[in-house]
N, C-alpha and C positions, 0 to 999 in steps of 0.2 A: 689640745688643736683640734679634736673633731667639732666641738660643736663652740659655732658663730652664728654671730648676724649676718651672714651673706646668705645662707642658708635659711628656708621657709621652717618658722616655728622653729629657729635655733637648733634644729634638729640633722646633724649630719647623718648618723646612720639611718632616718626614716627618708629622708631627700635621694640618700645614697640608692636604698631600693627600689625606690620609684624611678628617679632618673635610670637606673643602671637598666630596669627591665622595658622601660619604655625605648629605649637606646636599641637594645637585644633585637624587640619584634619589627621596630623599624628597620634595621640592617637584615634581620632575618626576610621581609617581607620583599628587599629590594632584591635582593641576592637570590630569592627565589624567581622573580620577575626576570631575571637574567638565565639564571640556570635552566628552568624548565623548558621557556622557548630553543636554549641553545642543546638540550639533550633531542630536543623533539628534530630538531633540524640534523642534529652529527649524527640518528640512529638511522635516519632516512635517507642522510648518502650514502651512511655505510653498508646501509641493506642493500643498495641501488648495485655497489660492486660485490659485497661480498655475502647476501642471504643467501642461506643454507636450506637446502630443497632437501624433505626428507622422503625417500621412495620407498621407506621399508620401517618396519614398527621398531620401535626403540630399543634399542636394544642395551638391556639396563645394565648388567655386567658390565660394559664396554663403557657406559657412560660413568659409573661409579670408581672403574678404573682410570680413567680421564681425569676426574674431577680431583683423583688422592695424587696422581701420578706428574700431571701436566700444571693443575690450577692448584694444588697446595703445595706440592713439593717444588713445582717448578724445573722438571727434567728437561724441558726443552732449554731454558734459561740456561741450566747447569752446564750443560755440553757447550752453549758459545761460551761462556766465561764463569768463572770460580765466583770474582771478585763481584761479576756481575748479579750472581746468581745470590751472594751473599746480603748484596743492597735490596734485592726482592723478595728475600724471606723476610728481612728485620724491618724494612719501611713497610709491603703491603701485607705480608701477611700478618705483622704486627700490628698495622693498623686496622685489620679485621678480628683479630683476639683485644683488640682494646674495646673495640665499638662492643665487643661480648661482654666485656666488664664493667664498663658503663652502664649497658642493657640492665645490669643485673644488680647497682648500685642503686638504680631507680627502683630498682622493685624491690630490692631490700630493704631502702631506705622513705619508699613513697608506699610503693601497693601493697605490697606485702611483709611490714617492716617485722620482725624479730626481736626479742625479748628475752633481757638476760643476758648472760656469759654467751650463750648462741648467735645475740644480734651482735656483740664485741668481737668474737674471733671473725665471722663471719666479714663485719666492718676493719679490721686489721687483715685478712688477708686479699680482700678488694685492692683497699689500700698499696697494698706491698706488690700486688700483681699489675696497677696502673701506674704506680713507679717503673717497674722492672719493664713493662712492655714500652711505656713512653722515653724509657732510657735504650731501648734497641732501635726506636725509632730516630731517635738523634744519632747514636753510633752509625746507623742506616743512611742519614743523612750525611753525614761528614763525610764518609767512605763511598758517599755517588759526589760530592764536592772533590774529593782525591783524585775518582776516577776521572772525573773533566777537565780536572788541571793537569794530572800525573800520566793521562792517558799515552799513548803510543799514539804518535803524528800519524794522521791519515787512518789511525785505526776504526777511529764514527767522529761525526764531525759534534760539536757541540756549538748549540745556535741558542739565540739570546733566550729565549721561551725555556730552554733549558735553565739558567739561571733565575728566572726568574718562578719557577717552580719550586726548585731546589730552596730558594732565599723567603718565599709565602711559606715554605715546609717550616726553614728552620726557626723563623719568626713567630711560626704557631709554638713550637715546640719548650723553644726558651722563653719563650713570656709566660707559657702553660707552667714549667714550673720555678718561673719568677712569682708566679701569682701564688703558687701553694706554698712558699718559701715564707712572702707577705703576710700570710695566713698564720703560718706557724710560729712563722717570729716575735707573735703579740699575744701567743697562749702560754701558759707552763711547761717547761721542757720536761714532758714526764716522758719514763720512757717510751711507751706508746705507740708517740707522735713518731719513735724511727720506724713503724712500720713504713710510713712513705721516708724511706732514705735519703733516698735525691734532696726533696720538699724540705725535709728537718737535717739535711747538711747546709743546703742554704740559707735558713733559718738562723741556723748557729752563727754562719759567717753576717746575716743583717743585723744581727742583736749588738753586735761589736759599733753600731750606728745609732744613735738616739735620735732614730726620726719617724716620722708619724708613718709608718707601714700602712695602716688602713686606710690612710687616705692616699697614698700613693698606688696602693694597688687596685684603687677606683680607678684610677685613669691608665693603668697599664691595664686593667679588663678593659677598658673600652679600645685599647688598641688591638688588644689581643683578641677581641669578636671581631674588631673590625677585619683585621687578617682570616679569621677563620673565614668570614662570610665573602671578603674578595677572592679566596681560595674553592668555596663553594661555587659563585660566579664565574670564574674560569675556568673550572675543571670541564665542564664540556667541549668545551674549545681547545682544551689543552693537547696533549699527548699522551698525559695521565688518564686521559678514559680508555685509552686502550688495557686498562685492569679493569676495567667491564666488559668493553668488545671481544677481546682475546679470552676468556672461559668463556664467554655463551658461542664464540665460535669452537670451542674446544669440545665442548658441549654437544653443540648441534652436530658435530661432522664426526662426533664417536660412531654412532652406530653405522653409520654409512662406510664408516672406512672398514670396520668389523665386516661387513655385508661383504664389501668389494673382496676385503680377504679370504673369505670363505666359498667368493665364486667360482 
């Protein structure tokens, strides 16, 4: 079903590869045209009201403590709400860790490829880490949805923007796992594929239907990529931008807070 006269040279896979990455770079370019000016304008507005000024040398112990305590562990968020802290850890920190894992995957597979048993073990570990962190993000999104729906009336206000962000994130994560399941559904079900335990579980379900999962995967990939780049374009205009501005503000003011305490 993947070889048809409707594709150039009757080759589905060659057509898919060329078309996929052509679409990828077009969508990426468009999202950057929106995202980068948005980041610049948002940062300019943010600095007008909250630009920290350093009147003393950087006190590195205070900065390190602020990064560990408030940026990574989220102590300020934990004091506000345990559920909000769980959402913060499962989404923000897991996204950061997942970015590191993807960077390691690129290095391991393309830049400094390993060979033999070492490569296999490293690949399985990275596959497991990616699925585990993706699962954490999915749980965090569902908790955030629950928090918005079941939160105490008047405790916080849910706006349309909050729902849009959550739906974007939910769509990105679920389509990402579906893509992985489609890929694993058309390979031999070797024990090693269970390193990607969520994708493999989804693949075992998809194998129950005799459908062209490779072809379906192509169209889901387009949808998934569109969601990702829409999220990139929307990011600087959304409340999520505080993920960037809040750590910067905490780090920049950590030294000043130290000197004020010791005056």
